[in-house]
C-alpha positions in Angstrom: -1.3 -19.2 -6.4 -4.2 -17.5 -4.6 -5.7 -14.2 -5.8 -7.2 -11.5 -3.6 -9.1 -8.4 -4.5 -8.9 -5.5 -2.0 -11.2 -2.5 -2.5 -9.8 0.7 -1.0 -6.3 -0.8 -1.2 -4.7 2.6 -1.8 -6.3 3.9 1.4 -4.9 4.0 4.9 -5.9 0.6 6.3 -6.0 -1.0 2.8 -2.4 -0.2 2.0 -1.2 -1.7 5.3 -3.1 -4.9 4.4 -1.4 -4.9 0.9 2.0 -4.5 2.6 1.2 -7.4 5.0 0.2 -9.7 2.1 3.4 -8.8 0.2 5.5 -9.6 3.2 3.9 -12.8 4.3 2.3 -14.5 1.2 3.0 -15.2 -2.4 -0.6 -14.3 -3.5 -1.4 -12.2 -6.5 -2.9 -8.9 -5.2 -5.4 -6.7 -7.1 -6.4 -3.3 -5.8 -9.6 -1.6 -6.8 -9.7 2.1 -5.6 -11.6 5.1 -6.8 -8.9 7.4 -5.5 -11.0 9.9 -3.5 -9.3 12.5 -1.2 -8.6 9.9 1.5 -6.5 7.7 -0.7 -4.0 10.5 -1.6 -3.6 8.9 -5.1 -1.0 6.2 -5.2 1.3 7.8 -2.6 0.8 5.1 0.0 1.3 2.3 -2.5 4.5 4.0 -3.8 5.7 4.4 -0.3 5.5 0.7 0.4 7.2 0.0 -3.1 4.2 -1.8 -4.6 5.2 -0.8 -8.1 8.7 -2.2 -7.7 7.5 -5.7 -8.4 4.8 -7.4 -10.5 2.6 -9.0 -7.8 0.1 -6.1 -7.4 -2.3 -4.8 -10.1 -4.1 -1.6 -9.4 -7.4 -0.6 -11.1 -8.8 2.9 -10.6 -12.5 2.5 -10.9 -15.5 3.6 -8.9 -17.0 0.6 -7.2 -20.2 2.5 -6.5 -21.0 2.0 -10.2 -21.7 -1.5 -11.7 -18.6 -3.5 -12.5 -18.9 -3.5 -16.3 -18.1 -6.6 -18.3 -14.8 -5.4 -19.6 -13.6 -4.4 -16.1 -14.8 -7.8 -14.7 -12.8 -9.6 -17.4 -9.7 -7.6 -16.5 -10.1 -8.2 -12.8 -10.6 -11.9 -13.3 -11.5 -14.6 -10.7 -10.6 -14.4 -7.0 -10.2 -16.7 -4.0 -10.8 -13.8 -1.6 -12.5 -10.4 -1.9 -11.8 -8.0 1.0 -14.1 -5.0 0.8 -12.4 -2.1 2.7 -13.3 0.8 0.4 -15.6 3.2 2.2 -16.3 6.8 3.3 -15.2 6.9 6.9 -15.1 10.3 8.5 -18.0 10.8 11.0 -17.9 14.7 10.8 -18.2 14.5 7.0 -21.1 12.1 7.3 -22.9 14.5 9.7 -22.4 17.4 7.3 -23.5 15.4 4.2 -24.8 11.8 4.6 -25.4 11.1 0.9 -21.8 10.2 -0.2 -21.7 7.7 2.7 -24.9 6.0 1.7 -23.7 5.8 -1.9 -20.2 4.5 -1.0 -21.0 2.2 1.9 -24.4 0.8 1.0 -24.6 1.1 -2.8 -20.9 0.4 -3.3 -21.2 -2.7 -1.1 -24.1 -4.0 -3.2 -21.9 -3.6 -6.3 -19.1 -5.6 -4.8 -21.5 -8.3 -3.6 -22.9 -8.5 -7.1 -19.4 -8.9 -8.4 -18.6 -11.5 -5.8 -21.6 -13.6 -7.2 -19.7 -13.9 -10.5 -16.8 -15.6 -8.8 -16.7 -19.4 -9.5 -14.5 -20.4 -6.5 -14.8 -17.6 -3.9 -13.7 -18.8 -0.5 -14.5 -15.6 1.4 -16.1 -12.2 0.9 -14.9 -10.0 3.8 -16.9 -6.9 4.7 -14.8 -4.5 6.7 -17.2 -2.8 9.2 -16.9 -0.7 12.3 -17.6 -0.7 16.0 -19.8 2.3 15.5 -22.7 0.3 14.1 -23.6 -0.6 17.7 -23.7 3.0 18.9 -22.4 4.4 22.2 -21.4 2.0 24.9 -22.0 2.6 28.6 -19.2 2.7 31.1 -18.8 -1.1 31.3 -20.5 -2.3 28.2 -18.7 -4.3 25.4 -20.7 -5.3 22.4 -20.4 -8.9 21.1 -20.4 -9.6 17.3 -24.1 -10.1 16.8 -25.4 -7.3 19.1 -28.2 -5.2 17.7 -27.4 -2.1 15.7 -27.9 1.4 17.2 -26.1 3.7 14.8 -25.4 7.1 16.3 -24.5 8.9 13.1 -24.9 8.6 9.3 -21.5 7.0 8.8 -22.4 4.2 11.3 -25.8 3.7 9.7 -24.3 3.4 6.3 -21.9 0.7 7.5 -24.7 -1.1 9.2 -26.6 -1.0 5.9 -23.6 -2.6 4.2 -23.5 -5.3 6.8 -27.1 -6.2 6.3 -26.7 -6.4 2.6 -23.8 -8.7 3.0 -25.9 -10.9 5.3 -28.8 -10.8 2.9 -26.5 -12.0 0.1 -25.2 -14.8 2.3 -28.8 -15.9 3.0 -30.2 -15.4 -0.5 -27.3 -16.4 -2.8 -25.2 -18.6 -0.4 -22.3 -16.2 -0.7 -19.6 -16.9 1.9 -19.4 -13.7 4.0 -17.2 -12.7 6.9 -17.8 -9.4 8.6 -15.3 -7.7 10.9 -15.9 -4.9 13.3 -12.8 -2.8 13.9 -12.2 0.1 16.3 -10.1 3.2 15.9 -7.2 2.3 13.7 -3.9 4.2 13.7 -0.5 3.9 12.0 1.9 5.3 9.4 0.6 7.4 6.5 -2.8 8.2 8.2 -4.7 11.3 7.0 -4.1 14.2 9.4 -7.9 14.7 9.7 -7.7 11.7 12.1 -7.0 12.3 15.8 -3.4 10.9 16.2 -1.7 12.6 13.2 -3.9 15.7 13.7 -2.8 16.0 17.3 0.9 15.6 16.3 0.4 18.4 13.8 -1.4 20.7 16.2 1.1 20.2 19.0 4.0 21.0 16.7 2.1 24.0 15.4 1.3 25.3 18.8 -2.4 25.0 18.1 -5.1 24.0 20.5 -6.0 20.3 20.6 -9.7 19.7 20.9 -10.7 16.9 23.2 -14.1 15.3 22.7 -15.7 15.2 26.2 -18.9 14.8 28.1 -21.3 17.8 28.6 -19.6 18.7 31.9 -16.2 18.7 30.1 -14.8 16.5 32.8 -14.5 13.2 31.0 -12.8 12.6 27.6 -14.2 10.3 25.0 -12.5 6.9 24.9 -11.7 4.3 22.3 -9.8 1.0 22.0 -7.1 2.1 19.5 -5.4 -0.6 17.3 -2.5 -0.4 14.9 -3.2 -1.1 11.2 -0.6 -3.8 11.1 -2.4 -5.6 13.9 -5.6 -5.3 11.9 -3.8 -6.7 8.8 -2.4 -9.7 10.8 -5.9 -10.4 12.2 -7.5 -10.4 8.8 -4.8 -12.8 7.6 -5.4 -15.1 10.6 -9.2 -15.2 9.7 -8.5 -15.9 6.0 -6.2 -18.7 7.0 -8.2 -20.3 9.8 -11.9 -19.6 9.0 -14.0 -20.4 5.9 -17.7 -19.8 5.3 -17.7 -21.7 2.1 -19.1 -24.8 3.7 -22.3 -24.0 5.6 -22.9 -25.2 9.1 -26.0 -25.6 11.2 -27.4 -22.5 12.9 -26.3 -23.3 16.4 -24.5 -21.5 19.2 -21.0 -20.7 18.1 -18.9 -21.2 21.1 -20.3 -18.8 23.7 -21.6 -16.6 20.9 -24.7 -17.1 18.8 -24.3 -17.5 15.0 -27.6 -17.1 13.3 -26.5 -17.4 9.7 -25.2 -20.6 7.9 -23.1 -18.7 5.4 -21.9 -15.7 7.3 -20.1 -14.9 10.6 -18.8 -11.8 12.4 -15.6 -11.1 14.3 -14.6 -8.1 16.5 -11.0 -6.9 16.0 -10.3 -5.1 19.3 -7.4 -3.1 20.6 -5.7 -4.4 23.8 -6.5 -1.4 26.0 -9.0 1.4 26.3 -7.5 4.9 26.0 -9.3 8.2 26.4 -8.4 11.1 24.1 -6.9 13.1 26.9 -4.5 10.2 27.7 -3.8 9.8 24.0 -2.9 13.5 23.6 -0.6 13.3 26.7 1.1 10.2 25.3 1.7 12.0 22.0 3.0 15.1 23.7 5.3 13.3 26.1 6.7 11.2 23.2 7.4 14.4 21.2 8.9 16.0 24.3 11.2 13.0 24.8 12.4 13.3 21.2 13.0 17.0 21.6 14.9 16.5 24.9 17.3 14.2 23.1 17.9 17.0 20.6 18.5 19.8 23.0 14.8 20.8 23.3 14.1 20.8 19.5 12.5 18.3 17.1 14.7 18.2 14.0 12.4 18.2 11.1 12.4 20.1 7.8 9.6 21.2 5.5 6.9 19.7 7.7 4.4 22.1 6.4 4.0 23.2 2.7 4.7 26.8 3.7 7.6 25.9 6.1 11.3 25.4 5.7 12.0 24.9 9.4 14.9 22.6 10.2 14.0 22.3 13.8 10.9 23.0 16.0 11.3 23.8 19.6 8.5 22.2 21.6 5.7 24.7 22.1 3.6 24.7 25.3 0.8 22.2 25.2 -2.7 23.8 24.6 -5.9 21.8 24.7 -9.6 22.3 25.3 -12.3 19.9 26.5 -15.2 20.2 24.0 -18.7 19.0 24.4 -19.3 18.0 20.7 -22.3 15.8 21.4 -24.7 18.4 22.9 -24.2 20.8 20.0 -23.8 18.2 17.3 -25.3 14.8 18.1 -23.5 11.9 16.4 -20.2 12.2 18.3 -20.5 9.3 20.7 -18.4 9.4 23.9 -17.4 5.8 24.1 -17.3 2.7 21.9 -16.4 -0.8 23.1 -16.3 -4.3 21.6 -16.1 -7.7 23.1 -13.0 -9.4 21.7 -13.3 -12.8 23.4 -14.4 -14.7 20.3 -11.1 -14.3 18.5 -9.2 -15.0 21.7 -11.1 -18.3 22.0 -9.7 -19.2 18.5 -6.2 -18.7 19.9 -5.6 -15.2 18.4 -3.5 -12.5 20.1 -2.3 -9.2 18.8 1.3 -9.4 17.6 2.3 -5.9 18.6 2.0 -4.0 21.9 -0.2 -0.9 21.8 2.3 1.6 23.4 5.2 0.4 21.4 3.3 0.6 18.1 2.0 4.0 19.0 5.5 5.3 19.9 6.9 3.9 16.6 4.0 5.6 14.7 4.8 9.0 16.3 8.5 8.6 15.6 7.9 7.5 12.0 5.5 10.5 11.4 8.2 12.9 12.6 10.7 11.2 10.3 8.3 11.4 7.4 6.6 14.8 7.9 5.2 15.1 4.4 2.3 12.9 5.6 1.2 15.8 7.8 0.9 18.1 4.8 -2.2 16.5 3.1 
C-alpha cells in the first residue's frame, strides 16, 4: 500500500485532494497542517467524513519549523509528498509579506529537508501558482519554464519555494514535480475568496467590488478551475509521471526541460472568465434558484446573526474598482499555457459551468461555509 503525505490537507484545495484519494485509491493518507485561519480547524475534514475510517492520519504541526526526530518517526516513510500548505491571499501578502516568506519559502525548505530523509520517495510535488509569472498581456499564455516576474509578495514567495525545490533536485537528486495552478474554486472555500464572497455579498445586498483596469472599463480575468479537477490532475501526474529516474536535459516535447530531476506542469482551467462575467453567472444562478421558489432563496441561519428562513433576491450592486493604481500587486490578467498536459492525453473531467453551478447550489445548501 502506498503512503502519501499532504501538507495543508485540512485547507481548501488540500481537503479536496484528500477526498479524491479516499474515493479513488487505497493509499494510506497522512495530513500535516498547522491549522491557521484558512484551514478552519478540522471542519473540512469532518465534512468529508475523514474521521469515519482509519485511512487518514492527521498531525497538527507547524511545517515552518524543523521536523523534529519524534515527529519524523511518527510520520514515517512515504512514496509521495504533496506540499500544498501555504499562505495564499494576495491582499494579506501586500499588507504583511513576512508570514508569506516564512510559510512559502522557509516552510518549503523544511519539507524538502524532510523529503531527503525518505528512502523510497517517488515524487515531491510542490504546489505553486500562475502568479509567479506575473501579469499576462491580452494574448499571452505562459509555458511551464517561463521566467518569473512576481507582481506581489505572495507570488514572489511561491517563486522562492519553486527555486528551492529545483535547487534540491539539482543538489540532492530529489525527484521534484512543480505544478502551476490558476484560481481554484469549489465547496468549502473561505469567503475571503471571490466566488463565495460574491455569493455572500449578493445575498446580503452589499456592493460587489470588481477588479478592473484604470479606466474601469475592463474587469480582471482568470482561468478558474474546480478543486476536484485539480485533484484529478494531480492524481494523473502521480500515476503517469515519475522524476525518480533522471533523463537527459533535452527538449521535452515542444517544451524545454532544463532539469534532470525536476519538471513543471500547468494545470489550467478550460476557459477564461473575467470577474464581471463571474459575478453575473453567480447572480443569474442565484436568481434562477429564487425564481423556482417564488422569488426567494430558502436558507436558514446563513449568517451568525441571522435566523432568516428565506431571502428575497436583492438588487445587484457592483462597482468597478481600479485596485492596481492605488495598490500595485493586483494584476489584471493571468494566463497559463496548458498544452503540455494535453499532449500527455489529459483532459479535465468536469465542465466549468456545470461545476460552478453545482458549487453555487452546494454553498446555498450549506450556508455555514459563508459564516467564517
